[in-house]
C-alpha positions as CSV (number, residue, x, y, z in Angstrom):
1,M,-40.0,54.3,61.2
2,S,-42.4,56.6,59.3
3,K,-45.1,58.8,59.8
4,T,-48.3,59.3,57.4
5,V,-49.9,62.8,57.1
6,S,-53.3,63.2,55.5
7,V,-53.9,66.1,53.3
8,K,-57.2,67.4,52.1
9,G,-56.7,67.6,48.2
10,V,-58.9,69.6,46.1
11,K,-60.7,66.6,44.7
12,K,-60.1,64.0,47.2
13,P,-57.8,63.4,50.3
14,Y,-54.5,61.8,50.1
15,D,-51.6,60.6,52.3
16,I,-48.0,61.7,52.4
17,V,-45.6,59.2,53.9
18,I,-42.7,61.0,55.7
19,G,-39.4,59.1,57.2
20,K,-35.8,58.1,57.3
21,H,-34.8,56.0,54.3
22,I,-38.5,56.2,53.0
23,L,-37.3,55.7,49.3
24,N,-36.1,52.3,50.1
25,V,-39.6,51.1,50.4
26,L,-40.8,52.7,47.2
27,P,-40.6,49.9,44.7
28,D,-42.7,47.8,47.1
29,K,-45.3,50.5,47.6
30,I,-45.5,51.0,44.0
31,K,-46.2,47.1,43.4
32,E,-48.7,47.2,46.2
33,L,-50.7,49.9,44.4
34,S,-50.3,49.2,40.7
35,K,-49.4,46.4,38.4
36,A,-47.6,48.8,35.9
37,K,-44.2,47.9,34.8
38,T,-43.2,51.6,33.8
39,V,-42.7,54.3,36.3
40,A,-42.4,57.9,35.6
41,V,-40.3,60.0,38.0
42,I,-41.3,63.6,37.6
43,T,-39.1,66.3,39.4
44,D,-37.9,69.6,39.4
45,D,-34.2,70.4,38.7
46,N,-33.2,70.8,42.4
47,V,-34.5,67.4,43.7
48,D,-33.4,65.7,40.5
49,R,-29.9,66.5,41.4
50,L,-30.3,64.9,44.8
51,Y,-32.4,61.8,44.4
52,A,-33.4,60.9,40.9
53,D,-30.5,58.7,40.2
54,E,-31.0,56.8,43.3
55,V,-34.6,56.5,42.9
56,L,-34.3,55.3,39.1
57,S,-31.7,52.8,40.1
58,M,-34.1,51.3,42.8
59,L,-36.9,51.1,40.4
60,R,-35.0,49.5,37.7
61,G,-33.4,47.1,40.3
62,A,-37.0,46.1,41.0
63,G,-37.8,45.2,37.6
64,F,-39.6,48.6,36.5
65,H,-38.8,50.7,33.6
66,G,-38.1,54.1,34.9
67,I,-38.4,57.1,32.8
68,K,-37.8,60.7,34.0
69,F,-39.0,64.1,33.4
70,V,-37.2,67.1,34.9
71,F,-38.6,70.6,35.1
72,P,-37.0,73.9,36.4
73,H,-37.6,74.5,40.0
74,G,-40.0,77.4,41.1
75,E,-43.7,77.8,41.3
76,K,-43.7,79.5,38.0
77,H,-42.9,76.3,36.2
78,K,-45.7,74.4,37.8
79,T,-48.0,75.3,35.0
80,M,-50.2,73.7,32.3
81,T,-47.6,74.1,29.9
82,T,-45.3,71.8,32.0
83,V,-48.0,69.2,32.4
84,C,-48.4,69.2,28.5
85,E,-44.7,68.8,28.3
86,I,-44.8,65.9,30.5
């Protein structure tokens, strides 16, 4: 069971899906939204330790080429410099 929360973004609204084992549906959701074969996982170092290997494994198992970019946690690292590094 999952819950969808709508967020008013700066340029346009977007949805966030919350639920147990939500990562299990990630590959199918990406296929539903895009024909891309390469997927970038962009995460901070805290979330990287918890989920990145599992997410990349699922993506690769579903036929995607997965790449990962990890930046340090904290608001001070959410900058244009980090965006340029990505």
